[in-house]
N, C-alpha and C positions, 0 to 999 in steps of 0.2 A: 439665636446664633450659637453654634456649638463649635468649640475650639479645643484642641488638645495638642500640647507641644510635641508629643511623640508621634501623633497620628493626625496632625492638623491638616495635612494635605487632603486626606480623605473626607473629613467632616466639615471642613471650612465652608462657610456660607450655606450650610444646609440646616434648615429649620426642622426640628423634630417635635412631634407631639409625644405625650407619654406612651401612647400605644405604638409609636414607631421607635424602634431601638436597634442598636447595632450589637452583634455578638461576635467576638473574636475568639476562636477556639483552636488550641494547639494540643495535639495528642489527647491525653486524658485530663488535662487541666480543666477545672471548672470554668465555664464561661462567665463573663462579667457583662451585664447589660447596663445601658445608660438611659437617662431620661432627658428632659429638655435642658437640665442644668449641667449634666456631665455625661461624658461618653469615654470610658476608660478601657483601652485594650488590655488583653490578658497576657501579662508577662512578655516573653520574647516573641510572641506570635505575630506582632506587628512588624517585625523586622523582615520576615519573608511572607508577605501578605498572601500570596497565592500558593506557594509551595506547601505551606503548612496550615494556613488559616482558611476558614470558611466564613463567608458573609451571609448572614441570615437575618430575618426579622424585618427587612425593609418592606414597607407597603409598596404596592404598585405605583401609587401616586407619587411617592417619594422617589422611587427609582427612576421614574419617568422624567424627573426634574434634573437628574444628574447626567449631563452630557459630556462634553469634553473636559471640563474643569481645568482648562488651559494646560500649559506645558508642565505644571508642577505636580500633576497626578502621578505618583510613583507606581501605582498598580499596573498601569498600562505598560510601562517599561519592563516590569518584572514578568508579565505574561508574554510579551513579545519576544523575550529571551534575546536571541542573536539576530532577529530580523531587524532590518533598518526601518526607522520611523521618519515620517515627515513632521518636522517640528518648526516650521516657518510660519510667519504671519499669524501667530496666535493659535495655530492648529497643533494637535498632538495625535497623529494618526499612524496606525500600523499600515503604512502605505509607501510604496516605492515606485518611482518611474524607472521601468526597465529600459524603455525607449521614450522618446519625447511624446509619442502617441500611444504608449502601451504601459498600463499601470497594473501592478500586482498589489493586492491589499487583503486585509483580514475581513472576516464576515461583518457586515453592518448590522449590529445588534441593537436591541432596545431594552428598556426597563433595567433590571439589575445587571444583566449581562453587559449592557452598555457601559458599566463602570469600568470593566477591565478589558473589554474589546472596543473596536471602533463603534461609537454610538452612531446609529443610522442618521440622526439629525445632523451630526457633525460631518458625516460623509456627504450628505446632501448640500450642506453649506459650502463645503470645500469644492465640490464639483460645480455648483452653481456659480461660485466666485471665480473659479479658474477656467471652467470650460462650459459655460452656460450654453445650452441648446446644442452642444457638440460632444456629449458623452453618451456612452452606452455601457451598461453593466452586463457582465457574463457570470452567472451564478453556477458553480460546479457542484454545489452541495446536494446530495441526494437526501440528506437527513432533515433539512429545514429550508424555510423560505422567509419572506417578509412582505410588507406592503409595497408592491412595485409602483403604486401611484406616486410614492414619494420621489421616484426617479423618472417621472413623466412617462411611465409605462415602457421606458426603454431598457428592458431587462430581458435577456435571453438565457434560457436554462439548458445546460448540458451536464446533467447530473451523473456522478458516479461516487462510489463509496470511499470513505476516508481510508487511507493507507493502501489503496488498491489502484491499479491502472484503469484507464477508461476502456470501454469497448473499442476495439480497433476501428470499427466502422463509424464511430462517433467523432473521430479526430478530424477527418477531412471536412465534414459539414461545419464543424466549429471554425476551422481555419478559413473556409470559404466565407462564412458569416463575418468574421473579423475583417477579412480582406475587403469584402464588399463595403462594410461600414467605413473603414478608414479611407477607402478610395473615393467615397462620395464627396468628401470635403477635406482639404488639407488641415483644417482645424479640428477634425474629429479625433477623439481618443477612445480607446477601449480599456475599461477597468475590469480586470478579471479577479475573481476571488473564490475561495473555498471556505474553510473554517478559519484556519490559521493564515491562509494566504501564502503557503510555502510549497508543500508537496504536490497536491493536485493542481494548484495554480501553476507551479513550475513546469509540470508535464505539458500542459496545454499551451503555455506561453512559449516554451522551447519548440514545441511542434509548429506553432505559428511562425516563429522566426525562421525555422527551416523551410516551411511552406513558402514564405516570402523571399526565400533565397538570401536572407541576411547572414546565414551561416550554412556551410556545406555539410558539416558533420554534426552528429548528436553531441559528441564530447565538447565541441566548440560552443554550441548553444547552451549546454548544461553548465559549463564552466563560467560563461558570461553571466548567466542568470544567477548562479551562486554568488558571484562577485558583486552584482548589483543589488541583490535582495538581502544578503546577510553580511554580517561583520566577520564571519569565519569562513566564508565561501562555501558553506555547506547548504546548498539549495535543495535540490532533489536528492535525497539520500536513500530512499527505499529501492532496493535492486529491481523489483518488478516494474516500478514506475520508470526507472531509467531504461529498462529493457524496451519498454513501449515507445519511448522517444527514439531509440535506435531503430525500432521497427518502422516508425513513420519516416525516419531519415532514409531508410532503405527504399521505401516506396517512392520517395521523391527523387533520390539520386538515380535509381534505376528505371524510373518512369513506369512503374508497375501499376496495374489495376488490381486491387485486392479482390480476392474471391476465396471464400472459406474452403479449406481442403480437408477432406475426410481422412482420418487415420484410425488405426487400431492400436491401442497401447498394449503391447505384448508383455513387457516386463519392465521392472524398475530395479535399478541397482544402486546401492550405497557403497562407496569405496573411499577409504577403508571404513571399518566399523566405527561409528561415533564413539568418542571417548567416554561418553556417559554410560556406555555398556561395559567398559573395561572392568574386569574382575567381578562382574555381576551378571546374572541371567535375567532377562526380561523379554518383553515382546514389543513389537511395533505394529502399527496399523496405518493405512493411508486412505484418504478420501479424494476422489476425483470429481470435480465439478465442471460443468460446461456453462460458462457464464455464472448465473446465480442458481442453476439447477444441479443438485447433487445426483450424479449418474452412476457412481460406483463406490462401494465401501468394501474394502478388503477384509478378510478374516484376520484375526491377530496372528502375527508371524513370530515364532519363537526365535530369539537370538541367543545362541548358546555361547558359552565361554570359549575363547580361542579362535573364533571366526575372524578371518582377515577382511572379509567383505560380505555383503548381503545381496542376494539376487532373488527377487520375488516375481515369478511369472504370474500374470493375472489368471484367476481360476477359470474365467470365461471371457471370450472376446466380446468387445462392445465398441462400436466406432464412435468417435467424437470428432468435433470440428470447431474451428474458431478459437475463441478465448477459453483457455483451460487453466484451472487452478488445481494444484495437488498439495494436500496438507498431510503432514506426518505427525503421528502421536506415539508416545512411548508409555509403557506401563511397567512399573517396577514397584514391588512391595505394595501392591493394591492401590497404587497411586497413578493416575493417568494424567499426562501433561502434554501440551502442545510442543512439538519440537521446532518445526519450521514449515514454511510453505513457499510456493512460487507460482507465478503466472507465466504462461507462454501462449503463443498463437501458432496453430498448426501450419499456417501458410508459410511461416519462416523457418520451418525445420527442413534443412537441406542436406545435412551430412549423411551420406549413404553408408550402409553397412553391407558387407558381403554376406548374403543370406546363407551361404554354405559354411561359414566359419563358426568357430565356437569350440571350446575345449572344456573338459570336465575338471573342476578343481574340487578339493575336499576341504571340509571344515571339521576338525576334531573337537568334540566336546570334552568335558572334564573326565568322563568315563571312557574315553577312547572311542566313542561312537562316531562314525563318520557320516556326515550329511553332504550329499552331492549337490552341487549348484552348477547350473549352466552359466558359463562365464565367457563371453566374447572378449577376446583380447583386442580391444579397439584401439586404433592408432589413427591420428589425423593425417591425411594425405594432402599434398599441395593442391589437389583438385577439389578441395573442400568436401572430401568424402571420408568415410571410415572403412577400414578394412582390417582383416586379421588372418591368421593362419592357424590351422588345426582342424581336427575332425569335428563333425557335427553331432550334437546330442540334444535330445529333447527330454532328458530324464530329470525329474525333480520330485521330491517327496510331496510337494504341494501342487504339483502341476497336473491338472485334470486332463483326461484323454480327450483329444479333439476329434470331431467327426470328420470323416473322409472328405465331405463336401467343403469343410473349412480348409483342409489342406490343399484342395484343388484351387480354392480362391487365393491362397497364399502365393501360389506360383504366379498369379497375375499381379501381385503387388510388389512394391519396392520397399525394402527395409531401410529405415532411416533412424538416426539417433540424435537425441538432444542431450548435451552435456553441460551441466551447470556447476561451476565451482562454488565452494563455500561462501565466498565473498559476494556471490550473486544470488544467494538464497535469503529470502526475507526472514528475519529474526536470527538465523544462523550467522549472518554477517556481523552481528553485534558481539560475537564471541571473540573479541580481540586477543584474549589471553589463551585461546585454544583449550579452554577447560572442558568444553562439551564436544567440540569437533576438532580433529587435527587440522592443521593449516592446509593440507592437501586434500581435504575431504571434498567429495563431489557426488552429484546424483546423475545417473545416466538413465534416460528413458528411451527404450527401444520401441519403435513403432513401425507399422506397415502402412504405406499410403495405398489406398484401395481405389479401384476404378469406379467411375460413376455408375456403371451397370450393377454394381454390387451394393451400393450405398443403402438401399432400402430393404435389404434382405433381413428377415426376422432372425436369422442366425446371429446377428450382431447384437440383438437387444438383450438386456438383462435387467431384471427387477432389482432394485436396491434392497439388500437384506437389512433387517432391523438390527444391525450390530452396533452402530455408533449413534447415539442420540445427539441432537444438536446441543452444544454447550457454549457458554460465553466465549471460550477461547477460539471457537470456530467462526464467530461472527466478527465482521469488521467493526461493528459498534462497540462490542466488548473489548476488542483489542485496542480501540481508541482510548478507552478509559483506563485500561490497565498498563499501557505503555507510559514510561516516564522519562525516557532518554531522548536522544536527538530525533528519533522516529516516533515519539510518543504523541499524545493527543494534540500537541501544538504543531505537528508536522504538516497538517492539512492534507 
């Protein structure tokens, strides 16, 4: 029996051999190990067990014996942060009933991870006690799985990466699956989880509630989910994930059948210049991915002092379709950093631009040199279109000459634009104090919708240059580990 007054909840009723020990480590403090007679935590590290401490040294056999440890386990509460927990009937689970037949929960883990997450054995006990023979699990994690036999093989997988939205085409099959299961028996329940059971879980739960006509709008579903799942009403907080809930609501509300739309991304504009470039000269670069495939890497674009906005035409045309991710990186003083990114789907880009509009504006550098940028003065119209006034120009210092055949194809396409404000950009939306981006910062992506007859033309293809190597900041896995705020690794 190992007991410690300051840390008794963790080690109570756990028998340890001398080879099994617990180390608590905070910062650079030396760890203290325990044997079968004592287990002493190191300093203040025990006060914030997960924020600053690391649990190591547990053998697999020992970790497997630690399941729920009843309601007194403080680690689970610290890890779940502001997510509501189920603490009735001797259970202590990161689990919430969103509806009577719809559950959102954290990942059912085992071994040491089960100490601070839902232990899979406790989840099984709960579901068997409350919903025996009437539950089905929906696993949204792309990064991990578990022994599905523990849940009587009733596990469906609809995986997508942490901190990202799902493939738009995966949402309806998920909703149909849940709807079919719940319709088979009035006692059936669906338990949906990702890692933390908040972000990805919230996206799919909200989409289902819209699918089932429980809510008419995305905002209603998102607000309800936030209220039911968390204590601070912050359920789905990542902008791109919320955007995809809106996308699915549009499909349901308007009775649309989704079909991927081909577009050509012609230029990207940042308005106004990010605050991080104020008073300094640097460069930025962007990467375009179609789903998980990187399809375009821009050359570094120099941002000179005094620029009021940035307009970057793509060096070469290349069509994309479906789920698109655009990531921005900055480089200042030999240091490259991720700025922000966002996902969108080409099917939902509707705002039209007058292809004949555009005016030349200048950006003076510190030496008085003027760099000309093509700048469409876009304004939203009541008809959900974009228009402007002014002469047309295709001049830009980074703008490569187009072949005449491309110009001919342009006349058969429709120019559209996607406008995303700062608060709808992933990562940029966290800049509450406007230190990196002004409050009115936005990104405008100008695209051409092309006809089906042109979609396979080799003129649109472009090999990705070896300009940017894959870095941890570009992967969802790495961003999961590096994030520490409301959209951090516990967002799901």
